[in-house]
C-alpha positions as CSV (number, residue, x, y, z in Angstrom):
1,M,11.3,-11.8,-5.7
2,A,8.7,-8.9,-6.0
3,K,6.7,-7.7,-3.6
4,V,3.1,-6.9,-4.1
5,L,0.4,-4.6,-2.2
6,R,-3.1,-4.4,-3.0
7,C,-5.8,-1.8,-1.5
8,R,-8.7,-4.5,-1.4
9,E,-6.6,-6.3,1.1
10,V,-6.4,-4.2,3.5
11,G,-9.9,-3.1,3.3
12,V,-10.1,-0.6,1.0
13,D,-12.6,-0.5,-2.4
14,C,-10.0,0.4,-5.1
15,D,-8.1,-1.8,-7.7
16,F,-4.5,0.2,-6.6
17,E,-1.6,-2.5,-6.8
18,A,2.0,-1.6,-6.2
19,K,4.5,-3.7,-7.1
20,G,8.3,-3.6,-6.3
21,D,11.3,-5.3,-5.0
22,S,11.6,-4.0,-1.3
23,V,8.8,-3.1,1.4
24,E,10.3,0.7,0.7
25,E,9.5,0.6,-2.6
26,I,6.1,-0.7,-2.2
27,M,5.6,1.7,0.7
28,R,6.7,4.9,-1.7
29,Q,4.2,3.7,-4.2
30,A,1.2,3.0,-1.3
31,E,1.9,6.7,-0.3
32,K,2.2,8.6,-3.0
33,H,-1.5,6.5,-4.3
34,A,-2.8,7.6,-0.4
35,K,-2.5,11.3,-1.2
36,E,-3.2,11.5,-4.8
37,D,-6.7,8.8,-4.8
38,H,-8.0,8.9,-1.1
39,G,-7.0,12.5,-0.5
40,M,-4.9,11.3,2.6
41,D,-2.0,13.4,3.5
42,S,-0.2,10.7,5.4
43,I,-1.3,7.2,6.2
44,P,-3.4,6.8,9.5
45,P,-1.2,4.5,12.2
46,E,-3.9,2.1,12.4
47,L,-3.9,1.8,8.3
48,L,-0.4,1.7,8.5
49,E,-0.3,-1.4,10.2
50,K,-2.3,-3.7,8.0
51,V,-0.7,-1.9,4.9
52,N,2.6,-3.5,6.3
53,K,0.9,-6.9,6.8
54,A,-0.5,-7.2,3.2
55,I,3.2,-6.7,1.3
56,H,3.5,-9.9,0.5
57,D,5.7,-12.0,-2.0
58,E,4.1,-12.3,-5.3
């Protein structure tokens, strides 16, 4: 079953969605997106916790 993460679900006003077969795949996409679109060198720990909780089956 595919997994999904949406920026809006972690409180960010952004339409980005990451979809993949594993949490690791989603996290790679999220890290790239955070850097390219939100200017983050890394995802802060408090946001990372929200991201992990927001990843769910589609």
